[in-house]
N, C-alpha and C positions, 0 to 999 in steps of 0.2 A: 601205362599204369605199372607201378612197381609193386612186386609181391615179395612178401617175406616168406621164405620156404622153411617150414618147420617139419621135421621128421618125427613122427609119433610112433613108437613101438607099442603095439598092443600086446600085452601079456595076458595070460589066461585069467588072472583075477580081475581084469577089467572087462573082458568080453567072454561071452560063451563061445569059445574059439572053435571055428569050423575047420581049422587046419592044424597040422601037427608039425613037429620040428623037421620032419623029413620032407615036408611039402615045399615046393619051390614057389616063393612069393613073388608078386609083381607090385610095382609102384603105382598107386592111384593118387591123383592130385585133386584137391578140393579148394577151389577159389571162392572166397566169401567176401562180398561187398555189402554195405548198408547205406541207407539214406535216412538220417544223416550218418556220416562216417564216425569212427571212433568208438563204436560199441565193443564191449568186452565179449570175446568168444569163449564159450564153454563147450567142450567135446566130452560127452558122457560125464558131465558134472565137474570136469577139470578145466581151469582157465587155460586158454591157448591163444594169447595175443589179442589184438584188436583189428577190427576191419579198417582198411582192406588187408586181406591176408591170404596166403596160399599154404595149404597144409597138405603134406604127402603122407600116404598111408601104404605100408607094405602088407598087402593081403594076398592070399592065394585063392580066395573064394569070395562070393558075394557076402557083404557084411553090412549090417544096419547100425548106424551111429545116431546118438541123440545130440542134436545141435541146439544150443541156447544162446541168445544174444540179450545183453542188458545194457541200458544207457540211461543215466539220470534224466528224469523228466519224460521218459517214454515207456510204453508198456513192453514188458519182456516178450521176447519171441521164442518159440519152441517148435522144433520140427524133427522128425525121424527121417534120415536120408539113407537110401540103399546105395552102397558103393560097389562097383564092379572092379575086378583086378585090371590093371593096366588101362585105366580110364581117367578122363579129366572132367570134373564136374564144376560148373560155375553157378553160384547162387548170388543174386542181387535182391536184398531184402529191404523193404520200406518199413520202418518202425512207426508204430502209431503213438502219437503224443498222449501222455496221461491226461492232459487237459481235454483233449479231444474225446477220450473215452468217458471222462467225467461228464463232459457236456452232452455226449450222446445218451449216456444213462440218465442224466438229469432230464433231458427232453422226454425220454420214454416214461420215466417215473411220473413226471408232471402231467403228461397227457393221461396216463392211467388215473392219476388222482383227480383230474378234472372230470374224467368220465364218470368216476364214482360219485362226485358231487352233482354232476348233471342228472344222474339217475335218481337222485333223492326226491325230486319234485318233477311233475309233468306239466306244470303251468306254463303257458306260452310266454308270459312275462319273464319267468325264471329261465326258460330255455333260451330265449332271445338274449337275456343279459349275460348268460354264460359265454356267449360268443365273444364278449370283450376279453375274457381270459384266454380263449382260444386264439384270438388275434395276437396276443402277446407271445403265445407258443409259436405262432407262425414267424414272428420277428426273430425269436430265438433260433429257429431252424435256418432262417436266412443268414444270421450271424455265423451259425455253425458251418453252413456251406461256404461261407467266405473265410473260414478258418479263424474267425474271431470268437474263440471259445469262451473267453472271460465274459463277453457280453451275452453270449448264448446262455451261460449259466445264470447271469444276472436276470435276464428276461424270463427264464424259467421261474426264478424266485418271484418276479413281478406277477407272472401268471398265477402261481399258486396263491399268493397273497390276494390277488384280485378275485380268484375263485372263492377263497375263504370269505372275503368281504361280501361277495354276492350271495353266497349261501347263508352266511350269518344274518344278513339284512333280510333276505326273503324268509328265513326261519322266524325272525322276530315279527315280520308282517303276518305270517300264518298264525303265530301264537296270539297276536293281538286280535286277529280276525276270529279265532276260535273262542277266546274268552268273551268278546263282545256278543257274539251270537249265543253264547251259553247263558248270559245273564240278562240280555236286554228284554226278554219276554217275561221276566219275573220268575226265574227258576227258584224252586224251593229247595233249600239245602240246610242241613243241620237244624231243622225246625224253623228256619227263618224264611219268609216269603218276600221276594224282592220286587213284587209287582209295583209297589209305590215308587220305586226308584228306577224303573225301566227307562223312563225318558232320559235320565241323567246318564245312564250307561250308553243308551243309544247315541248320545251326542258325540261319543268318541269315534263314531264311524267316519266323521269328517277328517279326523287325523289319520285314520286308516287309509282313506281314499287318497289323501295327499301323499302319504307314504308310498302307495302304489304308483302314483303319478311320478313322483321323484325317482322311484326305482326304474320305471320304464324309460326315464330320460337319462339314466346313467348317474344320477346324483345319489350314490349309495349311502354316503354319510348322512345326508339330509333325510333320506328315506328311513334309515335306521333310527334317527332321532325321532321322527314322527311316529314310527311304529312302536318304539319304546314308550313314547309319550301316551299313545293310546292304550297300550298294554298296562303300563303302571297306573294310568288314570283309572281304568276299570278295577285293577287289583286294589287300589287305594279306596275306591268307592265301596267295594265289597267288604274290604277290611274294616272300614269305619262303621258300616252298618252292623257288622258282626260285633264290633266293640261296643256299640250303643246298646244292643240287646243284652250283651253280657254284663254291661255296667248296671242295667236295671236289675238283673238277677243278683249281682253282687250286693246291691243295696239291701235287698230283702234278706239275703243270707246274713249280712252284717247286723241288721236290726235284731234278728233272732239270736245271734251269737252274743250280743251285748245285753240282752234282757236277763233279769234274775228276780223271780217273784219273792224270794226270801228277803231280798234287800229292797223290794219295792222299786225296782229299776225296770222301766219300760220305755226306752228311748225311741223317738221317731225321727228318722233322718230325712230332712226336707231340703237341706242346703244344696244338694246335688241336682235337684230337679231343674234348676235354671240352666245348668250346664248341659243336661240332657236335651232340654227343649232347644237350646241354642244349636247344639250339634245337629239335631234333626232338621231344623230350619235351613242350616247351611248346606246340608246334603240335598234338600229340596231345591236349593238355589244353585246347585252345582259348585258350591265353594268347598271343595274337598279339603283344602289346606286349613280353611277355617274350622271345618268340622273336626279334623284331626286335632287341631289345637284345643277345641272345646272338649273333646274326649280326653285328651292328655290332661287338661286342667281338672276335669271331673275325676279321673283316676288318681291324680296327684292329691286332690282334695279328699277323695275317699280314703286313700292310704293314710293321710294325715289324721282323718277322723277315726279310722280303725285303730291306729296306734294310740291316739289320745284316749279313745273310748276304752280300750283294753286296760291302759294304764290307770285311767280314772276308776274303772270298775274294780281292779285289784286293790287300788288304794282305799276305796270306800269300804270294801269287804274287810281289809286289814284294820281300818279304823273302828269298824263296827265290833270286830272281835276284841280289840283292845278296850273299847268302851265297856263291853260286857264284863271283861276281866276286872276292870277298875271298879265297877259297881260292886262286884262280888268281894274284892279284896279290901276296898277302902270305903265302903258304905257307912262305916261308923266314924269316919274322920269328921270332926266337928269344927275344924278351923275354918273360919269364914273365907280367908283368902284361897284355901284349897277348893272349897265348894263353889266359889265364884268362877274359878278357873274350869272346873268340871262342867258347870252350866254353859260356859262359853264354848266348850268342846262340843256339847250336844247341839247348840245352835249352829255351829259351823258344819256339823255332820248333816243336819236337816237341810241346810243350804246347799250342800254338796249333792244330795239326792235330787233336789229341785232343779238345779242347773243341769245335772246329768240327763234327766228326762226331757229337758228342752234342747238336748244336743249340744249344750255348752260344756263340753268335756273339760276344756282347759280351766274354766272357772270352777267346775265341779272338783277337779283335782286340787285346785288352790284351796277351796274350802275344806277338803279332806285333809290337806297338809296342815291347815290352821287348826282343825279339830285335833289332829294328832299332836300338834305342838302344844295346844292348851292342856291336853291330857298329860303329856310328859312334864309340863310345868307343874301341874298339880301333884304328881307323884314324886318328882325328883327335884323340886324347887330348891329345897335347902341343901341337898347333897351336891347338886350341880353348881349351885351358887358358891358354896364353900370350896369345892374342887377347882372351880374356875379362878377364884381369888388366890387359892394356895398355888395354883399353876403359875399365875402371874408373878407371885412373890418368888417362886423358884426361878423363874426366868430372870427376874431382876438380880437375884443372888448369883446366878451363873454369869450374868453380864458383868457384875461387880468383880467376881473372881477372875474372869477372863482379862479384864483390864489390869488387875493386880499382877497377873502373870506377864502382862506386857510392860510392866514397871511404870504404869501410869500413876501419878500422884493423885489420890482420891481424897476429897475432903471428908472428915469424920461425920459430918451431918448426913451424908448419903447412907452410910452403914447404919446409923441410928434410925433413919426412916424405915429401912428394910426390916430391922428387928421389931420396931413398934407395929408395923403392918401385920407381921406374923402373929403377934400377940393379940391384936384386935380381931383378926380373922378367927382364931381359936375361941374367942369369947362371943362370936356371932355378929360383930360390927363389920359387916362386909363392905358397906359403902366407905366407911372411914379407912378400912384396910386397903381398899382399892385405890382411894385417893392418894394415900401415902406411897403405895407401890408405883402408881403412875408418876408421882413427883420424883421418886428415886430413879425410875427408868429414864424419864426425860432428862434428869440431871446427868445421868451416866451417858446418855446419847450425846448431849451437848458437850460434855467433857471429852468423849472419844473424838467427836468431830474436831474440837479445838486442838486436841493432841495430834491428830493426823495432819491437820492444816499446819500446825507448828512444825512438825517433822518435815513435811513437804517444803515448807518455806525455808527451813535451814538447809535442806538438801538442794533446793533451787539456788540459794545464795552460794553454797559451796560449788555447785556446778557452774554458776555464772563466773565465779573466780577462776575455776579450772579452765573454762573455755577461754577466758581472757589471757591466762598464762600461756595457753597453747597458741593463741593467735597473736600475742604481743610479746615478742622475745625480750626476756630480762625485765619485765614490768615488776615493780616493787609495790606490793599491796599490804604493807605492814599495818597501816592505819585501819584498813578494812578488816584485816585478820583480827586485830585486837577488838574491834567493834563486834565481830562475829563471836568471839569467845565470850564476851559479856552476854550476848544473846543466848548462847548455850547454857551459861550459868543460870539465866532466868528460866530457861526451859527445865533445867534440873530441879528448880524450886517449885515446879508445877504451875507457873503462870503462863498457861498455853495461849490464852486469848490475846495477849499483847505481842506474841512472837511474830506473826506475819507482818505487822507494821514495822517492827524493829528490823526484820529481815529486808523489807523494802528499803529501809534507811541504809542498810549495809550495801544493797545493790546500787543505791544512789551514790554512796561513797565510791564504790568500785567504778561506776561509770564516770564519776568526776575525775578519778585518778586516770582512767583510760583517756579521757579528753585531754587532760594535761600531758599525758604521755604522748599522745598523737601530736599535740602542738610542738612539744619538744623534739620529737622524732622528725617532724617535717622541717623544723628550723635546722636541725643537724644535717638532714639530707640536703637542704639548700646550700648550707655552708660547704658540705663535702663536694657537692657538684661544682661550686664556685672554685674550690681549690683545685679540683681536677682540671677545670677549664684553664686556670692560670698555668698549671703545669704543662698542659698541651701547648699553651702560647709561649712557653719558654721561661716562665718565671720560676724562681726558686721558692719552694713552699715548705722547706724543712722546718723552719721555726714556726711557721703557721700551723703545720701539722701537730706540733707539740701543744700549741694552744688549743687546737681542735680536740686532741686527746684529753686535755684537762676538762673541757666542757662535756665530752663523752662520759668521763668518769662521774661528773656531777649528775648526768642523766642516769647513769647506772645506780647511783646511790638513791635515786628516787626523788630528788629535788628537781622536778620537771619544770617548774616555773623559773627557777634560777637558771637551769641549763638552757631553756628557751630564750630568756632575756640575754644571756651571754652570747648565745649563738647568733641571735638577731643583731646585737650590737656589733659583734665582731664582723659579721657579714657586711653590715653597713659601712664600717671603717674601710674594709677592703674595697667595696664598690666605690666609695667616695675617693679613696686614694688612687684607684685605678682610673677613675674618670679624670681626676686632676692631672695625673701623669700623661694620659693619652691626649688630654686637651692641650697641655703645654707643648707636647711633642708635635701635635698636628699644627698648632699655631706657628711654631718656628719653621716647620717644613713648608707651610703655605705662604710665608712672608719673607723668605730669604731674598727674593727679587721682586720688585714691584714695577710694572709698566704703567707709567703715569700718563694718562690721556693718550696712550698709544704713541707717545713722542719720546719719552725719556724713560729708560730702564735704570732703576736704582737698585743696587746690591747692598744688603744689610749684613753686617757681621754679627752673628749670634754665638760666637765661640764661647764666651763666658757663660752664656745662658745654657748652652749645650753641656758644658762641663758640670754645671750645677744640676742640670736635668739628670745627668748620669749618676750624680750623688743621690738624687731623689730615687732613681730606680734601684740603686744599691740598697737604700733604706727599705724600699718595697720588698726586695728579695730577702732582707733580714726580718721581714714581718713588722717593721716599725712603720705601720701604715699612717699613723698620725704625723710622724716626721716626714714621711714621703709626700703626703698630701700638702703639708705646710710648705715644704721646699718646692714642690711642683707649682703651687699657686704663686709662690714668689717668682719662680722662673717665668711663668706666663705674664705676670705683672711687669717684670723687667723688660721682657720681650716687646710687650705692647708699647711701653714708654719709648723704647729705643726705635721702634717702627714709626711712631708718631713724630718723634724728633727728626728722624731722617727724611720723612716725606712731608712735614708740615710747612717748610718755607719754599719748597720747590713749586708747589701748585700756584701760589699768588704770582711768582715771577713768570711762570708760563702764561698765565692768564693775561698779565700786562703786555708781554711780548705779542701775544695773539691780537690784543686790542690795537697796538700800534700798527702792526702789519695790515690790519683791517682798515684803518683810517687812511693809510697811504694808498691803498688800493682804491679807496672810494674817490680820492682826489683825482687820481689818474683817469679813472673812468669818467668823472664829471667833465674834465677838460676835453676829453675826446668828444663827448657829446656836443659841447659848445662849438668846437671847430667844424663839426659836421653841419651845424645849423648855419654858420656864417657862409659856408660854401654855397648852400642853397639860396641864401638871400642875395649873394652877388650875381647869381644867374638871373634874378628877377628885376634888377635895377635898369632904368633907361640910360640913354647915351648922354644926357646932359652933363656937362662938365662940373657945374657948381654942385649939382646934386651929387655927382660921383665923388667930388672932393669932400663934400660934407659927409657923405656916407663913409668915405675912406677914413676921415678924421674920427668920425664916431666909432668906426670899427677899431681904430687904434686905441681910442680911449677905453673901449670895452676890453681890448686885449690887455691893456695895462690893469684895468680893474680885475680882469680874470687872474692875471699873474699875482696881483696883490692878494686876491682871495686865496 
């Protein structure tokens, strides 16, 4: 082991020095090692290297130093060491991991926590269940002993959570148990006796028993669900019973609140009874959800009745006051129409009281409203009628002025109707005034609508033309622009109703121009593509480009039909001329030599035709496509004739020669067959001389006949 020797001089401000300057000092060596190595050494708070290290001290008497070791991930180490003069001290220190400390503390804290939970209940089920949590602590300790501190910490958390779960579940079971036994025997509380509902509350003991069984089997989540179900079931039952009792009290209170002897109002609220009866029946049948719904419906209905009843009562009282005031102030009014209206108001008021006492508050309020309306009509009929008509006239006049400010051309008849309506209203002719006002207003509305539509149509047409210009380079829309200017002139004359149709016609004109433009553009593109192809193939297109530019200029001038026709016609000429030139050229190339029947090769001289074809190509380069085509067609015609003349007599001669050779071959083959036959017959004749001679002569005759043949 190698040691780093560091000499540390201890001066008085570091130590409480036991020696003086005159004292003879001795050297003391302190060797420090750590597991793991690399820890930082602090001597009396001052850093002094890392382990392993050897430190020397010059001291003359026993001296105590403070040693500290620090290393990331490990707990700090601290120790006071007594050093003697002329001594050697070796320290080997094992540092504790910070995770180890954390795990150790975690285990201790968790055990203490579980102990506190365990002591909360003494029930055997509970004590036994808590062992599940303690088992997890045991696993945490095992991991700790195996230096697996992360899992030790993790299982401490598992144990704590398990303990919390067990405690919470058992606590819920105990709460459910307590509330069941509290109410199942019909406990009286808040003036309500629950005897009639005891059987229903008792039924929740089944859920409680299941909860305990699940708890004892370690199914804590299920146990908690059953316990909560039992607890909430009892709470809901008690709550709904309380709500039913309170509901009956609220009905009595409301009946008293809505009564008023001075107004002869004594309502009896009966519509809630069916809800209360339904709620009680459902509680008896253990349908708590249904009972809650019935109570909620009853409360909702009662709240509605309360609001309607209060509103109706206030309305009836207000109408009664107004009727009394009207009788006092207008009792001498002798106009029949006013008296009839007042009588109608009294009839409506009596109907309102009748409906109110029958709990039909909505109808009562409606009759009260009708009574008030009739009363107001009686008092304010003339005034309100006149003000209403004058208000309509004023609205029409504002409408008129607004359109004038918008520079809308308004017919004089509308202004006349508004003035006449105001005069008739001031003279009491309200119906006539109202009719004239409505007519003027409707005319203004129609006029404004037509004006807006006309403006929009013109704007749409202009936008349509603008879009077309943006998307169609150089398009000429002169005809459409002139047509649109005429439409604008019509607009300025106030003929708004016909503007949309005319604008549609303008857009149709624009679309027609666009269609012609596209046709012309496509034809020009086709022509341009053809010229580029010719150029790529080595043709001279200078003169053709001049013609192309002439057609483009026609296109730019806006005469799209003419430019299209010229482009199509010119393209057709080029294609036709090119076809003729290529056809003539191909024909000559393919017929310079002819192999006739694979026997005789004939060479044809097309020199004149080739020269003439070159002239045709020259014309093609000069863009004289008609001339080029005509000359190329003549070249091909001449070449065809020359070919036919050169090959026309050879074929019959060859066929004759072939026929003769075939005939000669047939004769030779025939004679050979006959000779073979004779040889066979000679082998079969007998030895008689006469017969042999005869046969021999006969053979000679046959030979002569064969030769003749």
